[in-house]
N, C-alpha and C positions, 0 to 999 in steps of 0.2 A: 556821336551820331550813328555810327554803325551798330553800337550796342543797343540803342533805342530801336533801330529797325529790326534787329534780330529778335528782341523781346516782342515787338509788335507782330511780326510774322509768326512767331511761335505761338503766341496767344491766339492769334487769328485762326491758325490751323486747329488748335485744340477746341476753341469755342465752336467752330464750324461743325464739330462732331455732335453738338447738341441739336442741330437743326433737323437731322433725319428723324430721331425719335419724337421730337415735337411735332413734326409733320405727320408721322405715323399715328400719333395720338389724335391729332386733328382729323385725319382720315377715318380713324375708328369711331370718333364721335359722330361724324357724318353718316357712316354706315349704320350705326345703332339708331340714330335719329330717323333716318329714312325707313329703316326696318320697323321702328316703332309706329311711325305714321301709317305705313302700309298695313301693319297688323291691326291697328285701330280701325282702318277703313274696311279691310276685308273680313276680319273676324270679330270686330267690336271689342277687342282687348289689346292692351299694350303689352310690350315685352316686360316680364317681371325684372325689376332692377335697372331698367333703361335709364331712369333719372340718375341713379347712382353712378352708372357707367359713364354717362355724359358728364356728370359733375367731376368725377376723377380725371377723365380725359381733358376737360377744360383746365383743371388745376395743373396737371402735368404739362400741358401745352404752354400755358403761360409761364410756369416756373422754369421750364427748360429754355424758353425763349428770352427770359429776362436778362441773363448775362450777355447774350449775343446782342440784344438791343442796346444794352448799356455800353458795350464796347464800340459798337458801330455809331453810337450817339444818334440812333434812329427814332428816339422818342420825340414827342411833340415839343416844340420850343416856341415860346412866346417872347419875342424881343420887346422888352419894355424900356430899357434904359439906354442901351448903346447900339446903334445900328451898325457899327463897325467892330465886329468881334476880333479883328486882327490887330487893333491898336493896343497900347499898353494897358489901358483901363479894361478893355474887353478881355484880354488874356488874364488879368488879375481877377476879374469878376468870374470868369470860367473856372479858375482854380479855386476860388472861394466857394462857389456853388458845388464843385466836386468834393471839397472837404466836408461841407455840410451834408451833402448826399451820402458820402461814405459813412459819416457818423450815424445819420438817421437810419440808413439801410442796415448798417451793422447792428444797431440796437434792435431793429425789427428781427434780424436774424437770430440774435441772442435770445430774444423773447420767444421766438418759435422753437428754438432749440430746447429751452426750458419746458415749453408746452409739450414738445415731443417726448421728453423724459417723463413728464407726468402722465401723458397718454400711454406710454409704454408701461409704466408702473401700474396704472389702473386698467390696462388692457382695453382702452376705449375702442369702440367700433362704430361704424356708421351704416345706416340704411339696410336695404333688403339682403344684400350679400354679406353683411357684417364685416365690411372692409376695415382692417385695422387703421386707425388714425395716425399712430406714431410714425410709421415709415413715410407717410405722405407729408407730415409736418417736418420730418427730418430732411426730405428732399427740398422742400421749400426753404428751410433754414440754410442748407448748403448753397442753394441758388442765391439767396440773399447775401450770404458771406462772400460768395464769388463776385457778385455785383458790387458789394462794398469795396472789395479789393481792387476791382477795376476802377471805381471812382477814385480810390486812393492813388492808383497809378496815374490817372488823369490829373489829379491835383499836383502830382510831382512833375507833370509835363510830358508823360508818356502818352502818345496819341496813336491812333490807328494810322498806319501808312497806307495810302491809297496806291493804286497800281501805276502811277505815273513813272516817268523816267527817273533813274537814279543819277546822282551827281557823278562826275568823271571819276573812274577808278573804283566804284563800289559795285558789288554784286548782290543779288538777292540771296538771302540765306537758304 
């Protein structure tokens, strides 16, 4: 039990480090979008490359947030089969869903890793600023692998420990 709590708190601390850069990219997207709208209104022209900057910011915001959302199980959930997730069948279903999600997200990560290698080889770029595609695809791939690993941990029964009281004799790590 103590080992699971230790893993949970360590993973929580490391994943929380992704929230600040994701928020900064979201803020930068907002600044560029507002600047672009103001420029269109005042001088009749948009900021060159604004669409590219917002697209990359959106990609990085979502990508950096994905492992945190996966760990916190904050994604949308639609209960179709079992209204009691704490029962035996509910726990079994949660683990099976986590296994399937780990495999699917892992395959997506592998596909993007291969795409990143191809983009690196062909030196693919996008948009006005000629932004290299390979590093972006690599960041997405790493995020997907991290999320797949989190799903695998959840399939093994490792869950996020919430801030409630600990059992007698246990300390927070």
